[in-house]
C-alpha positions in Angstrom: -69.3 55.9 -2.0 -67.0 55.4 0.6 -67.3 52.5 2.1 -66.7 51.2 5.8 -64.9 48.2 5.8 -62.6 46.9 2.9 -61.7 43.6 1.4 -58.0 42.6 3.2 -55.1 40.6 2.0 -52.1 39.5 3.2 -48.6 37.7 1.3 -46.3 36.3 3.5 -42.8 37.8 1.7 -38.8 37.5 3.1 -39.5 40.2 5.7 -42.8 40.0 6.9 -45.9 39.7 5.3 -47.2 42.9 2.9 -51.2 43.5 3.8 -53.0 44.5 1.3 -55.7 46.6 1.2 -58.3 46.8 -1.7 -59.7 50.7 -1.7 -61.9 50.4 -5.5 -61.4 51.5 -8.4 -57.8 52.1 -8.9 -57.1 52.5 -4.8 -54.6 50.0 -3.5 -53.2 50.9 0.5 -50.9 48.7 0.7 -48.8 48.2 4.0 -45.1 47.1 5.1 -43.0 47.1 8.2 -45.0 49.6 9.3 -44.9 52.6 5.7 -48.3 52.9 3.8 -48.6 53.0 0.7 -51.3 54.8 -1.1 -51.2 54.0 -4.9 -53.8 56.5 -6.7 -56.1 58.0 -3.6 -59.5 57.9 -5.0 -62.1 60.5 -2.4 -65.4 57.9 -4.0 -63.6 54.9 -3.1 -62.9 55.9 0.8 -63.0 58.5 4.1 -59.3 59.1 3.9 -59.7 61.1 7.5 -60.4 57.9 8.3 -57.6 55.7 6.8 -53.4 55.2 8.0 -51.3 58.2 6.4 -49.3 57.4 3.8 -45.8 57.4 4.0 -45.4 56.7 0.2 -48.0 57.7 -1.8 -48.1 57.1 -6.2 -49.7 58.9 -8.7 -49.8 56.6 -11.9 -51.2 60.0 -14.4 -52.6 63.1 -14.1 -56.3 61.6 -14.8 -59.2 63.2 -11.8 -59.8 59.8 -10.9 -56.0 58.2 -10.6 -54.8 62.3 -9.1 -57.1 63.2 -6.8 -56.6 66.1 -4.3 -58.6 66.5 -1.8 -57.4 62.1 -1.1 -53.8 63.3 -1.2 -54.9 66.3 1.3 -56.2 63.3 3.5 -53.2 61.7 4.1 -50.2 63.2 3.4 -47.8 64.6 6.2 -44.9 66.4 6.2 -42.8 63.5 5.6 -45.0 61.5 2.6 -43.2 60.7 -0.2 -44.6 61.9 -3.6 -43.7 59.4 -6.3 -45.5 60.2 -9.6 -45.4 60.0 -14.1 -44.9 62.9 -15.8 -48.0 63.8 -16.9 -48.5 64.5 -12.6 -45.8 67.0 -13.1 -47.4 69.8 -13.9 -50.2 69.4 -10.8 -48.4 68.9 -7.8 -45.3 68.6 -6.6 -43.5 65.7 -5.3 -40.1 63.5 -4.2 -39.9 61.8 -7.3 -41.0 62.3 -10.7 -39.8 58.7 -13.1 -40.0 58.4 -16.2 -41.4 54.9 -17.9 -38.1 53.0 -17.2 -36.5 54.9 -14.1 -36.1 53.3 -10.7 -35.8 54.7 -7.4 -35.6 53.4 -3.7 -38.5 55.5 -1.8 -38.0 54.6 1.8 -35.9 51.4 1.2 -38.0 50.0 -1.3 -37.1 49.8 -4.2 -39.9 51.3 -7.1 -39.5 50.8 -11.3 -42.1 53.1 -13.4 -43.2 51.0 -16.4 -44.8 51.8 -20.1 -49.0 52.6 -19.3 -50.5 53.4 -22.3 -53.2 52.5 -24.8 -52.7 50.9 -28.3 -56.4 50.3 -29.1 -58.5 52.1 -27.5 -58.9 55.7 -28.6 -60.9 58.5 -28.4 -63.5 59.7 -30.5 -60.7 62.4 -31.6 -58.0 59.3 -32.2 -55.6 59.6 -30.0 -55.7 57.3 -27.2 -57.4 57.7 -23.8 -53.7 56.9 -22.3 -50.4 58.0 -24.2 -47.7 57.0 -24.4 -45.3 58.2 -22.2 -47.7 59.7 -20.2 -48.4 57.5 -17.4 -46.4 55.4 -15.3 -47.7 51.6 -13.7 -45.2 50.5 -11.1 -43.2 47.7 -9.3 -42.3 47.8 -5.8 -40.8 45.7 -4.5 -40.9 43.7 -0.5 -39.1 42.2 0.5 -38.1 38.7 -2.1 -41.7 39.2 -3.6 -42.6 41.8 -7.1 -46.1 43.4 -7.0 -46.8 44.9 -10.3 -50.2 47.3 -10.1 -50.1 48.4 -13.9 -52.0 51.3 -14.7 -54.4 52.6 -17.0 -52.2 50.6 -20.1 -53.7 47.5 -22.2 -51.9 44.5 -22.7 -48.7 46.3 -24.6 -45.6 44.4 -25.8 -43.5 45.6 -22.7 -45.1 43.4 -20.1 -42.9 40.5 -21.8 -39.8 42.4 -19.9 -41.7 41.7 -17.3 -39.9 38.9 -14.8 -40.5 37.7 -11.4 -44.0 39.6 -11.3 -45.7 37.7 -8.3 -48.4 40.0 -7.3 -49.9 41.6 -10.4 -52.9 44.2 -10.9 -53.7 44.3 -14.3 -56.5 47.1 -15.3 -60.2 46.5 -17.0 -62.2 49.0 -17.1 -63.8 50.0 -21.0 -63.8 51.5 -23.2 -60.0 53.2 -21.3 -58.0 50.1 -20.8 -58.4 46.3 -20.9 -61.6 44.0 -21.9 -60.8 39.9 -20.1 -59.4 39.3 -22.8 -56.2 41.6 -22.7 -56.0 40.7 -20.0 -55.7 36.9 -19.9 -52.9 37.4 -22.9 -51.3 39.7 -20.9 -51.6 36.9 -17.0 -50.0 34.8 -19.8 -47.8 36.8 -21.0 -45.7 37.5 -18.4 -47.2 34.7 -15.3 -47.6 36.1 -12.8 -48.6 33.9 -9.2 -51.1 35.7 -7.7 -53.4 38.1 -10.4 -56.4 40.7 -9.7 -58.4 41.9 -12.1 -58.5 45.8 -10.4 -60.2 49.2 -12.0 -62.8 46.4 -13.8 -66.1 49.1 -13.4 -68.6 46.6 -14.1 -66.8 44.6 -16.4 -67.8 40.8 -15.8 -64.6 39.5 -13.9 -66.2 35.6 -14.2 -64.7 36.4 -17.7 -61.5 36.6 -16.8 -61.6 33.7 -14.2 -62.6 31.3 -17.4 -60.2 32.3 -19.4 -57.7 31.2 -17.0 -59.2 28.4 -15.8 -56.6 26.3 -18.1 -53.4 28.8 -16.1 -53.0 26.4 -12.5 -49.7 28.4 -11.3 -51.3 31.5 -11.8 -54.5 32.6 -9.6 -57.1 34.6 -10.2 -58.3 36.6 -6.8 -61.5 38.5 -7.9 -61.8 41.5 -5.0 -64.2 44.8 -4.4 -62.2 46.6 -7.2 -65.6 48.0 -8.9 
């Protein structure tokens, strides 16, 4: 159910503050230099008709809780740039279809598409919930701050190549993404300065906080992102 108010954090950058609004589930709103960036807008967590229009919409993959046409249309204008993974391209049109490893400059901001997939958690037929190559995580650069939104993924080998991530959003929604142990292992791999578990459903976030309690350079922040 959509909330009327949301938690908000400010992240200082070299070119002004990045405002993060925690909408819920896998949905985030970034505001930076008077531009709005939506990640996976989802009608169940927000009344998007009451929220600012989008300059950029980023879609991680095609599942209906991440590609929600109703939410997208509520914030989209004729000038909105839509960035998506290949699995979204047969459902919606957009200016940028990025494959894992692709990079684009979107309204002056660098956007990198990175891998997001399952290796362990699979459907009854043996197929992963999120197959390799279908979905994206994104690294967005705001001034001197690199923000990693992982999408629906596990702690995959590609995370070893992530560099200089200041802020990371890692999913913890079982059985589709990561356990708290997987999220902790991922965080230790690329060591973000600030870690937000997101899209965590009923998973106990205290387990993650406990697992990373000894990592003094990784600040775990828990926000309303169930």
